[in-house]
MIVEXMAR-275332 format. One record per residue: residue number from 0; chain; x, y, z of N, C-alpha, C, CB in turn. Coordinates in Angstrom, 3 decimals, decimal comma. Glycine has a CB too. Example, Ala and Ser with C-alpha at 12.3 -4.5 7.8 and 13.67 -1.06 7.14 Angstrom:
<nodes>
node k = 0&c = A&n.u = 13,190&n.v = -5,690&n.w = 7,800&ca.u = 12,300&ca.v = -4,500&ca.w = 7,800&c.u = 13,200&c.v = -3,300&c.w = 7,800&cb.u = 11,308&cb.v = -4,473&cb.w = 9,046
node k = 1&c = A&n.u = 12,850&n.v = -2,250&n.w = 7,080&ca.u = 13,670&ca.v = -1,060&ca.w = 7,140&c.u = 12,900&c.v = 0,030&c.w = 7,870&cb.u = 14,084&cb.v = -0,598&cb.w = 5,725
</nodes>
This chain:
<nodes>
node k = 0&c = A&n.u = -26,121&n.v = -4,449&n.w = 20,256&ca.u = -26,087&ca.v = -5,537&ca.w = 19,310&c.u = -27,354&c.v = -6,355&c.w = 19,502&cb.u = -24,810&cb.v = -6,408&cb.w = 19,488
node k = 1&c = A&n.u = -27,975&n.v = -6,718&n.w = 18,378&ca.u = -29,239&ca.v = -7,455&ca.w = 18,452&c.u = -29,452&c.v = -8,256&c.w = 17,170&cb.u = -30,428&cb.v = -6,487&cb.w = 18,689
node k = 2&c = A&n.u = -30,356&n.v = -9,219&n.w = 17,254&ca.u = -30,771&ca.v = -9,943&ca.w = 16,052&c.u = -31,520&c.v = -8,952&c.w = 15,162&cb.u = -31,671&cb.v = -11,199&cb.w = 16,406
node k = 3&c = A&n.u = -31,186&n.v = -8,951&n.w = 13,908&ca.u = -31,752&ca.v = -8,023&ca.w = 12,946&c.u = -33,085&c.v = -8,555&c.w = 12,408&cb.u = -30,765&cb.v = -7,778&cb.w = 11,794
node k = 4&c = A&n.u = -34,164&n.v = -7,816&n.w = 12,654&ca.u = -35,482&ca.v = -8,251&ca.w = 12,179&c.u = -35,501&c.v = -8,392&c.w = 10,656&cb.u = -36,567&cb.v = -7,257&cb.w = 12,629
node k = 5&c = A&n.u = -34,746&n.v = -7,547&n.w = 9,945&ca.u = -34,701&ca.v = -7,646&ca.w = 8,482&c.u = -34,124&c.v = -8,990&c.w = 8,022&cb.u = -33,870&cb.v = -6,496&cb.w = 7,902
node k = 6&c = A&n.u = -33,328&n.v = -9,614&n.w = 8,862&ca.u = -32,689&ca.v = -10,877&ca.w = 8,461&c.u = -33,587&c.v = -12,092&c.w = 8,667&cb.u = -31,406&cb.v = -11,070&cb.w = 9,236
node k = 7&c = A&n.u = -34,626&n.v = -11,966&n.w = 9,459&ca.u = -35,438&ca.v = -13,129&ca.w = 9,815&c.u = -36,029&c.v = -13,850&c.w = 8,604&cb.u = -36,550&cb.v = -12,703&cb.w = 10,732
node k = 8&c = A&n.u = -36,699&n.v = -13,151&n.w = 7,679&ca.u = -37,257&ca.v = -13,879&ca.w = 6,529&c.u = -36,177&c.v = -14,548&c.w = 5,671&cb.u = -38,073&cb.v = -12,928&cb.w = 5,665
node k = 9&c = A&n.u = -35,070&n.v = -13,861&n.w = 5,454&ca.u = -33,980&ca.v = -14,431&ca.w = 4,663&c.u = -33,404&c.v = -15,667&c.w = 5,350&cb.u = -32,873&cb.v = -13,386&cb.w = 4,435
node k = 10&c = A&n.u = -33,184&n.v = -15,569&n.w = 6,644&ca.u = -32,646&ca.v = -16,695&ca.w = 7,406&c.u = -33,588&c.v = -17,906&c.w = 7,358&cb.u = -32,399&cb.v = -16,278&cb.w = 8,862
node k = 11&c = A&n.u = -34,874&n.v = -17,666&n.w = 7,517&ca.u = -35,853&ca.v = -18,756&ca.w = 7,495&c.u = -35,908&c.v = -19,401&c.w = 6,107&cb.u = -37,251&cb.v = -18,237&cb.w = 7,899
node k = 12&c = A&n.u = -35,899&n.v = -18,581&n.w = 5,070&ca.u = -35,975&ca.v = -19,124&ca.w = 3,713&c.u = -34,738&c.v = -19,937&c.w = 3,359&cb.u = -36,155&cb.v = -18,000&cb.w = 2,708
node k = 13&c = A&n.u = -33,555&n.v = -19,435&n.w = 3,724&ca.u = -32,304&ca.v = -20,085&ca.w = 3,335&c.u = -31,952&c.v = -21,240&c.w = 4,260&cb.u = -31,170&cb.v = -19,076&cb.w = 3,323
node k = 14&c = A&n.u = -31,966&n.v = -21,006&n.w = 5,551&ca.u = -31,510&ca.v = -22,028&ca.w = 6,503&c.u = -32,574&c.v = -23,088&c.w = 6,772&cb.u = -31,103&cb.v = -21,373&cb.w = 7,814
node k = 15&c = A&n.u = -33,831&n.v = -22,677&n.w = 6,867&ca.u = -34,900&ca.v = -23,629&ca.w = 7,181&c.u = -35,644&c.v = -24,107&c.w = 5,936&cb.u = -35,883&cb.v = -23,000&cb.w = 8,148
node k = 16&c = A&n.u = -35,362&n.v = -23,452&n.w = 4,817&ca.u = -36,007&ca.v = -23,792&ca.w = 3,536&c.u = -37,530&c.v = -23,824&c.w = 3,671&cb.u = -35,499&cb.v = -25,156&cb.w = 3,024
node k = 17&c = A&n.u = -38,061&n.v = -22,765&n.w = 4,301&ca.u = -39,497&ca.v = -22,679&ca.w = 4,559&c.u = -40,015&c.v = -21,338&c.w = 4,038&cb.u = -39,805&cb.v = -22,843&cb.w = 6,084
node k = 18&c = A&n.u = -40,326&n.v = -21,249&n.w = 2,724&ca.u = -40,764&ca.v = -19,968&ca.w = 2,173&c.u = -42,060&c.v = -19,442&c.w = 2,787&cb.u = -40,939&cb.v = -20,098&cb.w = 0,695
node k = 19&c = A&n.u = -42,962&n.v = -20,318&n.w = 3,194&ca.u = -44,216&ca.v = -19,860&ca.w = 3,808&c.u = -43,932&c.v = -19,176&c.w = 5,147&cb.u = -45,196&cb.v = -21,050&cb.w = 4,009
node k = 20&c = A&n.u = -43,063&n.v = -19,757&n.w = 5,949&ca.u = -42,701&ca.v = -19,139&ca.w = 7,226&c.u = -41,913&c.v = -17,849&c.w = 6,994&cb.u = -41,879&cb.v = -20,121&cb.w = 8,088
node k = 21&c = A&n.u = -41,090&n.v = -17,819&n.w = 5,958&ca.u = -40,339&ca.v = -16,598&ca.w = 5,634&c.u = -41,298&c.v = -15,478&c.w = 5,252&cb.u = -39,334&cb.v = -16,858&cb.w = 4,482
node k = 22&c = A&n.u = -42,315&n.v = -15,806&n.w = 4,472&ca.u = -43,328&ca.v = -14,817&ca.w = 4,101&c.u = -44,031&c.v = -14,273&c.w = 5,342&cb.u = -44,357&cb.v = -15,434&cb.w = 3,137
node k = 23&c = A&n.u = -44,380&n.v = -15,144&n.w = 6,261&ca.u = -45,034&ca.v = -14,712&ca.w = 7,506&c.u = -44,106&c.v = -13,841&c.w = 8,341&cb.u = -45,487&cb.v = -15,930&cb.w = 8,328
node k = 24&c = A&n.u = -42,815&n.v = -14,122&n.w = 8,299&ca.u = -41,841&ca.v = -13,357&ca.w = 9,089&c.u = -41,676&c.v = -11,923&c.w = 8,589&cb.u = -40,493&cb.v = -14,058&cb.w = 9,067
node k = 25&c = A&n.u = -42,098&n.v = -11,650&n.w = 7,353&ca.u = -42,002&ca.v = -10,287&ca.w = 6,827&c.u = -42,817&c.v = -9,296&c.w = 7,645&cb.u = -42,459&cb.v = -10,252&cb.w = 5,382
node k = 26&c = A&n.u = -43,915&n.v = -9,767&n.w = 8,225&ca.u = -44,859&ca.v = -8,864&ca.w = 8,875&c.u = -44,946&c.v = -9,039&c.w = 10,382&cb.u = -46,208&cb.v = -9,054&cb.w = 8,287
node k = 27&c = A&n.u = -43,894&n.v = -9,555&n.w = 10,998&ca.u = -43,920&ca.v = -9,694&ca.w = 12,456&c.u = -42,570&c.v = -9,313&c.w = 13,046&cb.u = -44,293&cb.v = -11,134&cb.w = 12,862
node k = 28&c = A&n.u = -42,614&n.v = -8,893&n.w = 14,265&ca.u = -41,371&ca.v = -8,630&ca.w = 14,992&c.u = -41,148&c.v = -9,695&c.w = 16,071&cb.u = -41,402&cb.v = -7,220&cb.w = 15,628
node k = 29&c = A&n.u = -41,901&n.v = -10,783&n.w = 15,989&ca.u = -41,800&ca.v = -11,854&ca.w = 16,977&c.u = -41,086&c.v = -13,063&c.w = 16,385&cb.u = -43,196&cb.v = -12,254&cb.w = 17,484
node k = 30&c = A&n.u = -40,310&n.v = -13,737&n.w = 17,207&ca.u = -39,619&ca.v = -14,962&ca.w = 16,812&c.u = -39,431&c.v = -15,812&c.w = 18,065&cb.u = -38,238&cb.v = -14,650&cb.w = 16,117
node k = 31&c = A&n.u = -38,999&n.v = -17,034&n.w = 17,857&ca.u = -38,695&ca.v = -17,938&ca.w = 18,975&c.u = -37,272&c.v = -18,419&c.w = 18,824&cb.u = -39,684&cb.v = -19,147&cb.w = 19,027
node k = 32&c = A&n.u = -36,593&n.v = -18,570&n.w = 19,941&ca.u = -35,266&ca.v = -19,162&ca.w = 19,896&c.u = -35,419&c.v = -20,673&c.w = 19,886&cb.u = -34,392&cb.v = -18,693&cb.w = 21,097
node k = 33&c = A&n.u = -34,616&n.v = -21,341&n.w = 19,096&ca.u = -34,652&ca.v = -22,802&ca.w = 19,100&c.u = -33,937&c.v = -23,336&c.w = 20,338&cb.u = -34,005&cb.v = -23,369&cb.w = 17,812
node k = 34&c = A&n.u = -32,813&n.v = -22,709&n.w = 20,682&ca.u = -32,005&ca.v = -23,217&ca.w = 21,790&c.u = -32,732&c.v = -23,113&c.w = 23,129&cb.u = -30,690&cb.v = -22,461&cb.w = 21,862
node k = 35&c = A&n.u = -33,363&n.v = -21,972&n.w = 23,375&ca.u = -33,993&ca.v = -21,747&ca.w = 24,674&c.u = -35,517&c.v = -21,820&c.w = 24,618&cb.u = -33,575&cb.v = -20,405&cb.w = 25,215
node k = 36&c = A&n.u = -36,083&n.v = -22,021&n.w = 23,419&ca.u = -37,522&ca.v = -22,083&ca.w = 23,223&c.u = -38,232&c.v = -20,942&c.w = 23,948&cb.u = -38,058&cb.v = -23,423&cb.w = 23,703
node k = 37&c = A&n.u = -37,768&n.v = -19,728&n.w = 23,657&ca.u = -38,389&ca.v = -18,565&ca.w = 24,279&c.u = -38,701&c.v = -17,518&c.w = 23,211&cb.u = -37,469&cb.v = -17,972&cb.w = 25,377
node k = 38&c = A&n.u = -39,640&n.v = -16,654&n.w = 23,544&ca.u = -40,080&ca.v = -15,620&ca.w = 22,617&c.u = -39,066&c.v = -14,477&c.w = 22,566&cb.u = -41,465&cb.v = -15,090&cb.w = 23,021
node k = 39&c = A&n.u = -38,917&n.v = -13,918&n.w = 21,375&ca.u = -38,051&ca.v = -12,763&ca.w = 21,166&c.u = -38,835&c.v = -11,684&c.w = 20,436&cb.u = -36,776&cb.v = -13,154&cb.w = 20,369
node k = 40&c = A&n.u = -38,541&n.v = -10,442&n.w = 20,757&ca.u = -39,010&ca.v = -9,331&ca.w = 19,941&c.u = -37,815&c.v = -8,862&c.w = 19,142&cb.u = -39,627&cb.v = -8,167&cb.w = 20,810
node k = 41&c = A&n.u = -37,955&n.v = -8,886&n.w = 17,824&ca.u = -36,870&ca.v = -8,490&ca.w = 16,940&c.u = -36,998&c.v = -7,008&c.w = 16,600&cb.u = -36,869&cb.v = -9,348&cb.w = 15,656
node k = 42&c = A&n.u = -35,874&n.v = -6,366&n.w = 16,446&ca.u = -35,837&ca.v = -4,937&ca.w = 16,126&c.u = -35,036&c.v = -4,717&c.w = 14,858&cb.u = -35,235&cb.v = -4,121&cb.w = 17,292
node k = 43&c = A&n.u = -35,155&n.v = -3,527&n.w = 14,316&ca.u = -34,307&ca.v = -3,114&ca.w = 13,217&c.u = -33,349&c.v = -2,052&c.w = 13,742&cb.u = -35,148&cb.v = -2,581&cb.w = 12,014
node k = 44&c = A&n.u = -32,238&n.v = -1,916&n.w = 13,083&ca.u = -31,288&ca.v = -0,870&ca.w = 13,479&c.u = -31,949&c.v = 0,500&c.w = 13,391&cb.u = -30,021&cb.v = -0,913&cb.w = 12,590
node k = 45&c = A&n.u = -32,786&n.v = 0,695&n.w = 12,385&ca.u = -33,441&ca.v = 1,985&ca.w = 12,202&c.u = -34,306&c.v = 2,360&c.w = 13,411&cb.u = -34,295&cb.v = 1,961&cb.w = 10,937
node k = 46&c = A&n.u = -35,008&n.v = 1,375&n.w = 13,973&ca.u = -35,818&ca.v = 1,646&ca.w = 15,166&c.u = -34,944&c.v = 2,051&c.w = 16,348&cb.u = -36,656&cb.v = 0,417&cb.w = 15,533
node k = 47&c = A&n.u = -33,870&n.v = 1,328&n.w = 16,545&ca.u = -33,005&ca.v = 1,596&ca.w = 17,690&c.u = -32,231&c.v = 2,901&c.w = 17,493&cb.u = -32,030&cb.v = 0,427&cb.w = 17,909
node k = 48&c = A&n.u = -31,851&n.v = 3,210&n.w = 16,267&ca.u = -31,183&ca.v = 4,488&ca.w = 15,987&c.u = -32,088&c.v = 5,643&c.w = 16,392&cb.u = -30,805&cb.v = 4,600&cb.w = 14,486
node k = 49&c = A&n.u = -33,367&n.v = 5,557&n.w = 16,044&ca.u = -34,324&ca.v = 6,603&ca.w = 16,419&c.u = -34,392&c.v = 6,743&c.w = 17,945&cb.u = -35,731&cb.v = 6,284&cb.w = 15,845
node k = 50&c = A&n.u = -34,427&n.v = 5,621&n.w = 18,660&ca.u = -34,468&ca.v = 5,642&ca.w = 20,124&c.u = -33,184&c.v = 6,260&c.w = 20,691&cb.u = -34,664&cb.v = 4,209&cb.w = 20,680
node k = 51&c = A&n.u = -32,046&n.v = 5,879&n.w = 20,140&ca.u = -30,776&ca.v = 6,448&ca.w = 20,598&c.u = -30,730&c.v = 7,954&c.w = 20,365&cb.u = -29,599&cb.v = 5,773&cb.w = 19,885
node k = 52&c = A&n.u = -31,192&n.v = 8,377&n.w = 19,200&ca.u = -31,201&ca.v = 9,809&ca.w = 18,872&c.u = -32,069&c.v = 10,575&c.w = 19,878&cb.u = -31,724&cb.v = 10,036&cb.w = 17,422
node k = 53&c = A&n.u = -33,243&n.v = 10,019&n.w = 20,174&ca.u = -34,146&ca.v = 10,664&ca.w = 21,134&c.u = -33,546&c.v = 10,693&c.w = 22,537&cb.u = -35,493&cb.v = 9,941&cb.w = 21,161
node k = 54&c = A&n.u = -32,648&n.v = 9,770&n.w = 22,842&ca.u = -31,986&ca.v = 9,720&ca.w = 24,154&c.u = -30,749&c.v = 10,617&c.w = 24,206&cb.u = -31,591&cb.v = 8,280&cb.w = 24,489
node k = 55&c = A&n.u = -30,502&n.v = 11,359&n.w = 23,133&ca.u = -29,383&ca.v = 12,294&ca.w = 23,128&c.u = -28,089&c.v = 11,738&c.w = 22,563&cb.u = -29,138&cb.v = 12,760&cb.w = 24,499
node k = 56&c = A&n.u = -28,146&n.v = 10,616&n.w = 21,893&ca.u = -26,941&ca.v = 10,027&ca.w = 21,302&c.u = -26,696&c.v = 10,611&c.w = 19,915&cb.u = -27,066&cb.v = 8,486&cb.w = 21,221
node k = 57&c = A&n.u = -25,430&n.v = 10,767&n.w = 19,580&ca.u = -25,039&ca.v = 11,269&ca.w = 18,265&c.u = -23,893&c.v = 10,407&c.w = 17,752&cb.u = -24,625&cb.v = 12,783&cb.w = 18,327
node k = 58&c = A&n.u = -23,439&n.v = 10,701&n.w = 16,549&ca.u = -22,374&ca.v = 9,914&ca.w = 15,915&c.u = -22,724&c.v = 8,427&c.w = 15,937&cb.u = -21,020&cb.v = 10,156&cb.w = 16,627
node k = 59&c = A&n.u = -23,950&n.v = 8,126&n.w = 15,562&ca.u = -24,432&ca.v = 6,746&ca.w = 15,576&c.u = -23,932&c.v = 6,033&c.w = 14,318&cb.u = -25,994&cb.v = 6,697&cb.w = 15,660
node k = 60&c = A&n.u = -23,315&n.v = 4,897&n.w = 14,519&ca.u = -22,822&ca.v = 4,095&ca.w = 13,403&c.u = -23,502&c.v = 2,724&c.w = 13,435&cb.u = -21,267&cb.v = 3,948&cb.w = 13,464
node k = 61&c = A&n.u = -23,806&n.v = 2,217&n.w = 12,268&ca.u = -24,536&ca.v = 0,956&ca.w = 12,105&c.u = -23,625&c.v = -0,050&c.w = 11,411&cb.u = -25,857&cb.v = 1,166&cb.w = 11,290
node k = 62&c = A&n.u = -23,500&n.v = -1,235&n.w = 11,997&ca.u = -22,672&ca.v = -2,296&ca.w = 11,437&c.u = -23,482&c.v = -3,583&c.w = 11,346&cb.u = -21,400&cb.v = -2,512&cb.w = 12,291
node k = 63&c = A&n.u = -23,246&n.v = -4,332&n.w = 10,298&ca.u = -23,854&ca.v = -5,648&ca.w = 10,157&c.u = -22,860&c.v = -6,704&c.w = 10,615&cb.u = -24,299&cb.v = -5,904&cb.w = 8,695
node k = 64&c = A&n.u = -23,347&n.v = -7,710&n.w = 11,286&ca.u = -22,515&ca.v = -8,810&ca.w = 11,775&c.u = -23,088&c.v = -10,111&c.w = 11,225&cb.u = -22,456&cb.v = -8,834&cb.w = 13,348
node k = 65&c = A&n.u = -22,207&n.v = -10,934&n.w = 10,672&ca.u = -22,589&ca.v = -12,207&ca.w = 10,063&c.u = -23,501&c.v = -11,976&c.w = 8,852&cb.u = -23,294&cb.v = -13,108&cb.w = 11,099
node k = 66&c = A&n.u = -23,011&n.v = -11,156&n.w = 7,940&ca.u = -23,746&ca.v = -10,846&ca.w = 6,714&c.u = -23,833&c.v = -12,027&c.w = 5,769&cb.u = -23,103&cb.v = -9,689&cb.w = 6,008
node k = 67&c = A&n.u = -22,839&n.v = -12,896&n.w = 5,790&ca.u = -22,811&ca.v = -14,047&ca.w = 4,888&c.u = -22,743&c.v = -15,368&c.w = 5,644&cb.u = -21,630&cb.v = -13,939&cb.w = 3,944
node k = 68&c = A&n.u = -22,032&n.v = -15,383&n.w = 6,734&ca.u = -21,765&ca.v = -16,624&ca.w = 7,465&c.u = -23,036&c.v = -17,391&c.w = 7,799&cb.u = -21,011&cb.v = -16,323&cb.w = 8,737
node k = 69&c = A&n.u = -24,033&n.v = -16,716&n.w = 8,283&ca.u = -25,257&ca.v = -17,401&ca.w = 8,712&c.u = -26,075&c.v = -17,950&c.w = 7,551&cb.u = -26,110&cb.v = -16,461&cb.w = 9,518
node k = 70&c = A&n.u = -25,820&n.v = -17,473&n.w = 6,333&ca.u = -26,589&ca.v = -17,929&ca.w = 5,185&c.u = -25,867&c.v = -19,014&c.w = 4,391&cb.u = -26,901&cb.v = -16,761&cb.w = 4,285
node k = 71&c = A&n.u = -24,664&n.v = -19,329&n.w = 4,763&ca.u = -23,935&ca.v = -20,430&ca.w = 4,126&c.u = -24,360&c.v = -21,704&c.w = 4,843&cb.u = -22,360&cb.v = -20,219&cb.w = 4,190
node k = 72&c = A&n.u = -25,018&n.v = -22,573&n.w = 4,132&ca.u = -25,605&ca.v = -23,761&ca.w = 4,771&c.u = -24,601&c.v = -24,884&c.w = 4,993&cb.u = -26,745&cb.v = -24,279&cb.w = 3,934
node k = 73&c = A&n.u = -23,469&n.v = -24,845&n.w = 4,322&ca.u = -22,440&ca.v = -25,874&ca.w = 4,500&c.u = -21,565&c.v = -25,480&c.w = 5,692&cb.u = -21,573&cb.v = -26,047&cb.w = 3,196
node k = 74&c = A&n.u = -22,034&n.v = -25,807&n.w = 6,890&ca.u = -21,322&ca.v = -25,403&ca.w = 8,104&c.u = -19,950&c.v = -26,043&c.w = 8,225&cb.u = -22,141&cb.v = -25,747&cb.w = 9,318
node k = 75&c = A&n.u = -19,752&n.v = -27,206&n.w = 7,641&ca.u = -18,445&ca.v = -27,872&ca.w = 7,718&c.u = -17,356&c.v = -27,046&c.w = 7,029&cb.u = -18,521&cb.v = -29,271&cb.w = 7,081
node k = 76&c = A&n.u = -17,695&n.v = -26,376&n.w = 5,934&ca.u = -16,702&ca.v = -25,557&ca.w = 5,223&c.u = -16,173&c.v = -24,420&c.w = 6,084&cb.u = -17,306&cb.v = -24,990&cb.w = 3,949
node k = 77&c = A&n.u = -16,994&n.v = -23,957&n.w = 6,999&ca.u = -16,594&ca.v = -22,841&ca.w = 7,861&c.u = -15,432&c.v = -23,221&c.w = 8,776&cb.u = -17,780&cb.v = -22,372&cb.w = 8,700
node k = 78&c = A&n.u = -15,165&n.v = -24,504&n.w = 8,924&ca.u = -14,055&ca.v = -24,978&ca.w = 9,754&c.u = -12,768&c.v = -25,148&c.w = 8,959&cb.u = -14,422&cb.v = -26,291&cb.w = 10,410
node k = 79&c = A&n.u = -12,845&n.v = -24,979&n.w = 7,644&ca.u = -11,653&ca.v = -25,064&ca.w = 6,803&c.u = -10,910&c.v = -23,728&c.w = 6,880&cb.u = -12,028&cb.v = -25,419&cb.w = 5,318
node k = 80&c = A&n.u = -9,633&n.v = -23,739&n.w = 7,280&ca.u = -8,899&ca.v = -22,487&ca.w = 7,507&c.u = -8,914&c.v = -21,517&c.w = 6,326&cb.u = -7,483&cb.v = -22,803&cb.w = 7,849
node k = 81&c = A&n.u = -8,696&n.v = -21,982&n.w = 5,110&ca.u = -8,670&ca.v = -21,064&ca.w = 3,960&c.u = -10,047&c.v = -20,471&c.w = 3,690&cb.u = -8,163&cb.v = -21,790&cb.w = 2,708
node k = 82&c = A&n.u = -11,067&n.v = -21,313&n.w = 3,757&ca.u = -12,429&ca.v = -20,837&ca.w = 3,543&c.u = -12,805&c.v = -19,821&c.w = 4,620&cb.u = -13,425&cb.v = -22,018&cb.w = 3,541
node k = 83&c = A&n.u = -12,480&n.v = -20,154&n.w = 5,866&ca.u = -12,798&ca.v = -19,258&ca.w = 6,981&c.u = -12,096&c.v = -17,907&c.w = 6,818&cb.u = -12,394&cb.v = -19,905&cb.w = 8,320
node k = 84&c = A&n.u = -10,836&n.v = -17,922&n.w = 6,412&ca.u = -10,086&ca.v = -16,675&ca.w = 6,221&c.u = -10,730&c.v = -15,815&c.w = 5,134&cb.u = -8,618&cb.v = -16,978&cb.w = 5,856
node k = 85&c = A&n.u = -11,143&n.v = -16,451&n.w = 4,029&ca.u = -11,822&ca.v = -15,706&ca.w = 2,963&c.u = -13,162&c.v = -15,164&c.w = 3,443&cb.u = -12,029&cb.v = -16,598&cb.w = 1,732
node k = 86&c = A&n.u = -13,895&n.v = -15,963&n.w = 4,185&ca.u = -15,188&ca.v = -15,539&ca.w = 4,712&c.u = -15,021&c.v = -14,366&c.w = 5,680&cb.u = -15,893&cb.v = -16,713&cb.w = 5,413
node k = 87&c = A&n.u = -14,003&n.v = -14,439&n.w = 6,515&ca.u = -13,743&ca.v = -13,351&ca.w = 7,455&c.u = -13,440&c.v = -12,046&c.w = 6,717&cb.u = -12,577&cb.v = -13,715&cb.w = 8,383
node k = 88&c = A&n.u = -12,633&n.v = -12,121&n.w = 5,663&ca.u = -12,328&ca.v = -10,914&ca.w = 4,876&c.u = -13,606&c.v = -10,347&c.w = 4,248&cb.u = -11,282&cb.v = -11,232&cb.w = 3,769
node k = 89&c = A&n.u = -14,451&n.v = -11,220&n.w = 3,736&ca.u = -15,713&ca.v = -10,785&ca.w = 3,152&c.u = -16,598&c.v = -10,118&c.w = 4,200&cb.u = -16,444&cb.v = -11,970&cb.w = 2,521
node k = 90&c = A&n.u = -16,716&n.v = -10,741&n.w = 5,363&ca.u = -17,535&ca.v = -10,166&ca.w = 6,439&c.u = -17,027&c.v = -8,777&c.w = 6,838&cb.u = -17,537&cb.v = -11,099&cb.w = 7,669
node k = 91&c = A&n.u = -15,723&n.v = -8,648&n.w = 7,010&ca.u = -15,153&ca.v = -7,360&ca.w = 7,411&c.u = -15,330&c.v = -6,298&c.w = 6,332&cb.u = -13,676&cb.v = -7,519&cb.w = 7,736
node k = 92&c = A&n.u = -15,270&n.v = -6,707&n.w = 5,066&ca.u = -15,420&ca.v = -5,758&ca.w = 3,961&c.u = -16,844&c.v = -5,234&c.w = 3,820&cb.u = -14,995&cb.v = -6,407&cb.w = 2,668
node k = 93&c = A&n.u = -17,819&n.v = -5,966&n.w = 4,354&ca.u = -19,225&ca.v = -5,582&ca.w = 4,164&c.u = -19,917&c.v = -5,128&c.w = 5,439&cb.u = -19,985&cb.v = -6,730&cb.w = 3,584
node k = 94&c = A&n.u = -19,211&n.v = -5,085&n.w = 6,554&ca.u = -19,853&ca.v = -4,794&ca.w = 7,839&c.u = -20,585&c.v = -3,455&c.w = 7,869&cb.u = -18,823&cb.v = -4,815&cb.w = 8,929
node k = 95&c = A&n.u = -20,068&n.v = -2,451&n.w = 7,169&ca.u = -20,720&ca.v = -1,135&ca.w = 7,171&c.u = -21,165&c.v = -0,733&c.w = 5,770&cb.u = -19,774&cb.v = -0,072&cb.w = 7,743
node k = 96&c = A&n.u = -21,312&n.v = -1,706&n.w = 4,893&ca.u = -21,648&ca.v = -1,419&ca.w = 3,497&c.u = -23,084&c.v = -1,837&c.w = 3,195&cb.u = -20,672&cb.v = -2,138&cb.w = 2,544
node k = 97&c = A&n.u = -23,915&n.v = -0,861&n.w = 2,751&ca.u = -25,255&ca.v = -1,226&ca.w = 2,320&c.u = -25,170&c.v = -2,069&c.w = 1,043&cb.u = -26,122&cb.v = 0,042&cb.w = 2,090
node k = 98&c = A&n.u = -26,046&n.v = -2,993&n.w = 0,829&ca.u = -27,209&ca.v = -3,357&ca.w = 1,635&c.u = -26,906&c.v = -4,419&c.w = 2,680&cb.u = -28,310&cb.v = -3,840&cb.w = 0,745
node k = 99&c = A&n.u = -25,660&n.v = -4,887&n.w = 2,755&ca.u = -25,315&ca.v = -6,046&ca.w = 3,581&c.u = -25,579&c.v = -5,815&c.w = 5,062&cb.u = -23,866&cb.v = -6,404&cb.w = 3,382
node k = 100&c = A&n.u = -25,338&n.v = -4,617&n.w = 5,550&ca.u = -25,579&ca.v = -4,348&ca.w = 6,967&c.u = -27,069&c.v = -4,434&c.w = 7,306&cb.u = -25,035&cb.v = -2,968&cb.w = 7,343
node k = 101&c = A&n.u = -27,930&n.v = -4,301&n.w = 6,294&ca.u = -29,372&ca.v = -4,364&ca.w = 6,528&c.u = -29,916&c.v = -5,787&c.w = 6,520&cb.u = -30,091&cb.v = -3,549&cb.w = 5,490
node k = 102&c = A&n.u = -29,181&n.v = -6,724&n.w = 5,937&ca.u = -29,639&ca.v = -8,108&ca.w = 5,913&c.u = -28,749&c.v = -9,020&c.w = 6,757&cb.u = -29,688&cb.v = -8,615&cb.w = 4,483
node k = 103&c = A&n.u = -27,734&n.v = -8,451&n.w = 7,389&ca.u = -26,873&ca.v = -9,241&ca.w = 8,279&c.u = -27,717&c.v = -9,847&c.w = 9,388&cb.u = -25,733&cb.v = -8,368&cb.w = 8,878
node k = 104&c = A&n.u = -27,307&n.v = -10,984&n.w = 9,878&ca.u = -28,090&ca.v = -11,669&ca.w = 10,921&c.u = -28,181&c.v = -10,831&c.w = 12,187&cb.u = -27,470&cb.v = -13,034&cb.w = 11,247
node k = 105&c = A&n.u = -27,134&n.v = -10,111&n.w = 12,502&ca.u = -27,111&ca.v = -9,243&ca.w = 13,682&c.u = -26,752&c.v = -7,827&c.w = 13,261&cb.u = -26,105&cb.v = -9,767&cb.w = 14,741
node k = 106&c = A&n.u = -27,155&n.v = -6,860&n.w = 14,060&ca.u = -26,659&ca.v = -5,502&ca.w = 13,852&c.u = -26,029&c.v = -5,005&c.w = 15,142&cb.u = -27,798&cb.v = -4,550&cb.w = 13,391
node k = 107&c = A&n.u = -25,074&n.v = -4,113&n.w = 14,968&ca.u = -24,428&ca.v = -3,468&ca.w = 16,109&c.u = -24,449&c.v = -1,974&c.w = 15,851&cb.u = -22,961&cb.v = -3,993&cb.w = 16,327
node k = 108&c = A&n.u = -24,796&n.v = -1,230&n.w = 16,882&ca.u = -24,797&ca.v = 0,223&ca.w = 16,802&c.u = -23,812&c.v = 0,763&c.w = 17,812&cb.u = -26,212&cb.v = 0,803&cb.w = 17,044
node k = 109&c = A&n.u = -23,064&n.v = 1,762&n.w = 17,412&ca.u = -22,223&ca.v = 2,491&ca.w = 18,337&c.u = -22,663&c.v = 3,937&c.w = 18,304&cb.u = -20,714&cb.v = 2,344&cb.w = 17,985
node k = 110&c = A&n.u = -22,547&n.v = 4,607&n.w = 19,435&ca.u = -23,010&ca.v = 5,994&ca.w = 19,517&c.u = -22,258&c.v = 6,703&c.w = 20,649&cb.u = -24,560&cb.v = 6,058&cb.w = 19,750
node k = 111&c = A&n.u = -22,341&n.v = 8,014&n.w = 20,591&ca.u = -21,798&ca.v = 8,864&ca.w = 21,642&c.u = -22,977&c.v = 9,613&c.w = 22,246&cb.u = -20,691&cb.v = 9,856&cb.w = 21,091
node k = 112&c = A&n.u = -23,121&n.v = 9,500&n.w = 23,543&ca.u = -24,205&ca.v = 10,222&ca.w = 24,208&c.u = -23,702&c.v = 11,610&c.w = 24,577&cb.u = -24,709&cb.v = 9,453&cb.w = 25,474
node k = 113&c = A&n.u = -24,436&n.v = 12,602&n.w = 24,148&ca.u = -24,084&ca.v = 13,986&ca.w = 24,396&c.u = -24,787&c.v = 14,438&c.w = 25,664&cb.u = -24,461&cb.v = 14,889&cb.w = 23,193
node k = 114&c = A&n.u = -24,007&n.v = 14,797&n.w = 26,667&ca.u = -24,581&ca.v = 15,273&ca.w = 27,927&c.u = -24,645&c.v = 16,796&c.w = 27,888&cb.u = -23,744&cb.v = 14,779&cb.w = 29,155
node k = 115&c = A&n.u = -25,771&n.v = 17,310&n.w = 28,297&ca.u = -25,951&ca.v = 18,753&ca.w = 28,291&c.u = -26,034&c.v = 19,265&c.w = 29,696&cb.u = -27,191&cb.v = 19,148&cb.w = 27,512
</nodes>
């Protein structure tokens, strides 16, 4: 599980309302955490899938996590039980559905390593 590099420009444009920074994020794999003020290298699921395949993993599945939640700017609504329940159903319905898994804030990969 990792922060999805594909989500960085979308997250910056929507959450930070900074289109210039979002444009710059299209061409970099570097980011900074606000909480810890440290550098991050962002990856895509496609890059990690290739690495897993080369390491002998098969049956690789790709899931998106927080496909909508992170882009909803009204954080207070997320604490409303009915809204949260609807949001959860939406998230679960799109976790493995393109294109949402590609723009989700996080990605998760599962795989089976084949030992020879």
